[in-house]
N, C-alpha and C positions, 0 to 999 in steps of 0.2 A: 239879342240874336243877329247873327251875321247874315246878310244878304248874299244869296249865290246866283249869279247869272251863267248860264252854259250858253256860249254863242256858238251855234252850230249845232244845236240839240238834236237835230234830224238826221245827222250823219252816224255811221256805225260806232265810232267811238263815243260821240256824245249821247246816243242812245243808253249805250251802257253805263256811262256816269249817271245820266238821269236815273236809270234804274236803281243805282246804287244808292242815291240820295234822296229820291223822291219821298219815301216814308220816314226820314230823320226828322227828330223834333228840335234838334239844336240849331238848325238853320231854316232860313225862308228862301225858298227859290224863287227867283223872278222868271216868269214862263210868259213869252210873248205869244198873242194869239198868232194861228196859222197865217192871217193875212199880213201879218207886220213882222214876220220873222226874219226876212229878207229886205226889210225897208231900212235903208242906212240911219235914218232919224230915230226910228224905234229902237234900234240897235245901241246907237249912241248913247241914247238917254238910259237904257237898260245897264250898261257898261258904267255910266257914272253914276249911276244910283246903287250899284252894287258896292259890297265891301270887298268881294272877291268875284272875279270873272275868269272862266275857264274857256278858252277858246278850243273849239274843235273844228278846225277850218283848214282850206288849203293854204299854203305858205303866203301867198300874196293877199288873202282875205284876212289871214292873221295879222299880217303887217298893217292893214287898213284899220283893224280894229283898235289895235295899238295906238294908231295915230289919232283916234278918235278920243283917246283917254283924256280927260281935263280934271278929273278928281285925283289929286294928288295922294289921297288915302287908299285908293282902289289897288288891289293886288291882282296881278295877272298870272294866270298858270296856263301856258301855251303848250298844247299838245302836239302843234306842227313841227315842221323842219326849221321854221324861219329864224329862230333864237337860240339855238342849242349851242352854238360856240360864239355867241355875240357877248362882247363885253359889258357886264351889267346885270347879265341874265345867270342865275344859279342853275347849274344842272341837277334836275329833282330826281336823283337816285339816292335817297336817305342812306342806304346800307354802306354807300361809299365814304361816308364822313363819320369821323367820331363826335361830331356836336351838331347835327342837322337842326336840334331844338334851339340851339343859339342863333345857327344861321338863318332860320326863318324870322327872327325877331328883328333882324337887321335888313332884310331884303323885301322888296315888293315885286320882283320879277323872277318867275320859276319857268324853266323849259323842260318838259316831260321828255325824257328818253325815246328815241325811236324803238320800235319793236325788235328789229334783228339787233341794231346796236346795244341793246339793253344786256342780252346774252353775251355777245362780244366783250363788252367793257367789264362786265361782271366776272367773266373768267380772266381778262388780261390784265386790267388796271391794278389789282393788288399784288399780283406776282411781281409786275416792274415796280411797284412802289416798296415792296419788302425786299428787293434785290434778288429775287429767286430767277426771275426771267430777264433775259438782256432785252434792253428796248429796242436794239437795232435786229432782234430776231426777225427772220422771214416768215410771217403769219399768214396761213392758209386757214380760212373759215368756210364751213359748210353749214346752211341754215335751212331747215325745213319748216314750212308754215302752212296754216290752213288759209284758205282763199277768202276769208273775211278780211285778211290784212290788204286786200287790193281795193276794199271800198265798194261801193254802191254797185257800180259796174261789173266788177269781177264777180261779185255776189251773184248778180243777176244772170251772168254767162253761166255760171257753175250750176245755178238752181234751174236753169231753163230745159224744159223737158226735150226741147230738140239740140241740146248743145251737142258739139262736136264730141266724137269718141275720144279724140285725142285729149280731152279734159278729164277722162277718167284716170289718167296716168300721171304721176309726177312729172313737172316740167320745170326745168331750169329756167331763169330768166335773169336779166341784167347781164347778158352775156358780153356786152361791151367791157364789163369789168368796171362801169362807173356808176355804181349804185349810189343814191343820195345820201346813205348812211356813212359813206366811208370817210368824209372829212370829220365828221363828229367821232367816228371811232378812232381814228388817228390822234386827234387832238386830245380828247376825254382819256383815252387810255394812256396816253404818253408815248406813243410808238414813234421810232425814228422814221418810219417807211410805212407807205399806205399798204395794208394787207391785200391780200387775194380774197374776195368775198364771192362765194357761190350760193345764191338764194334758190331754193326749190319751194314751187307751190304745189300741194297736193289736193286731191279731191276729198277734203274734209273743212268744215266751217272753221274751227279755230283750235289752236294747240300749235306748240313750237318748239323746237330743239335746235340749239346752236353748237356744233361741234368743231374743237380745234385740235387737229393732231400735231404735235411736235416732237422733235427729237431732243434726246437728253443734252447734246452738244448746244442747243438753244439756250439752255439754263447757265445762269452765272456759275464759275468755277466751284465745285465742292456740292453744288446743290443737285437734289434728286427729287423724285415722284414723292417721297415722304415730305420733303419740305412744303411741296404744292399742296398737299393734303393738309398740312398744319395750319398753312395759311389761311386756306378756306374754313377749316374747322374753327378757328379762332375768329374769324371776321364774319361768317354768315350762320347766325346761332338764333335768328329769330322765327316766328312762324311765317313770315312773310318770304323772307330768303334764308335758306337753309342748306346745309352741306348733309348730304346723303350718298350711301353706296348701294342703294337699292337699285335692281333692275329687273327685268321680265324675263328670267330664266334665259339670260346672256343677250337679251334683245333690249332696246331702249326705244320707247314709244314717243312720238311727239304729241299724243293726246293724254299722257298721263296727268296733266294738269288743266285740260281744257276746261274752260268754264270757271277756273279759279283765278284768283289774284296774287298767287304765291309764286315762287320760283325755286327750283331745286338746283344745287349745283353737285356735281359729281366729278370723280376722276377714275379713269379704267385705264388698262395697258399694262406696261411691264416697265422696268427699269430704263430702258433705252428708248422706247416707243410709248408716247403718253398721250392719252385722249381726255380731252377737257370738255365736259358737256354742261351745259345750261339747258333746262326744261321749264317751260311756263306756258301761258297763253298769251298768243299775240296781241288779244284785246285786254287781257289782265294786266300782269305786271308790265307787259309789253306796251301798254296805252293806259285805258280807262282806269285799271286797278291802281297804276302808278300815279295817275293825276288825283285819285280820292285820298291815296295816302299821303301826297303831298299838302292836300287841303286839311286832312287831319291834324297835320303836324302845326299848320298856320293857325288852325281853330284851337290847338292847345288839347285836343282828344287824344284818345288811344289810337295810335297809328293804324290799328286793325280795325276800327270802327266802320262798320258798312260792308267790309270787304268779304268777299266769299273765298275762305281758305280750306 
């Protein structure tokens, strides 16, 4: 039985991962006492005793945890931004690969995708790979997310009875256009230029939708909206990531998969103006669910074990 340690279990992502794993019989969770969970020596011991450590920490703390590693057999799954584009780390979005089962056998370092980045990359990367979308296309992305994506402080702000009335309305942020997911999106998707990215946080706990609108002339010569649909239909066929044309009577809700660990991919619009949409939970396929899915591959279990789909 494999030993699993969640470093940062008390954070928003860590708590949901723990909730997904706590009742499983195929693993043994290493859980530190409250007084020890921030103790560097106790964390170091737990990391090196584990077969698999899942990092749910800020970037610098995640780097510190990796530096503590002395057991060459310990596998790391990192949910932070720290290692997503670093050499030697596998970008842990299994649906982007044909052979993720084989990849996990030959690697010990896995970086879980960012929440916003998961949707953008799921929409863009396969189109570039299949020669449907030009890699130098000017991409503009809008992402609407629940406030849990901002961590404990933002959650507290939104759940405070005395909160500002402004928090009742959607708020765009990262208005400097320098969001931390941009490097990840550009490099993993294979884009020639950094996209414009406009994230919006709403007054709801969790749920997410990423939308990318493109003109037909961004597509490769001879390609059209049906080519886009066919790429997604052929690629996203599992219970975790799937293609659907469903909508809510002409609306698309950010909350349709709230609380779930799956992602839906859709295409709307017309021949000349096309809307690409990914909907999921920012804490599900956008974080905790993605980490558990990666863990399942490493353990050789069904990829959906313990997930809420």
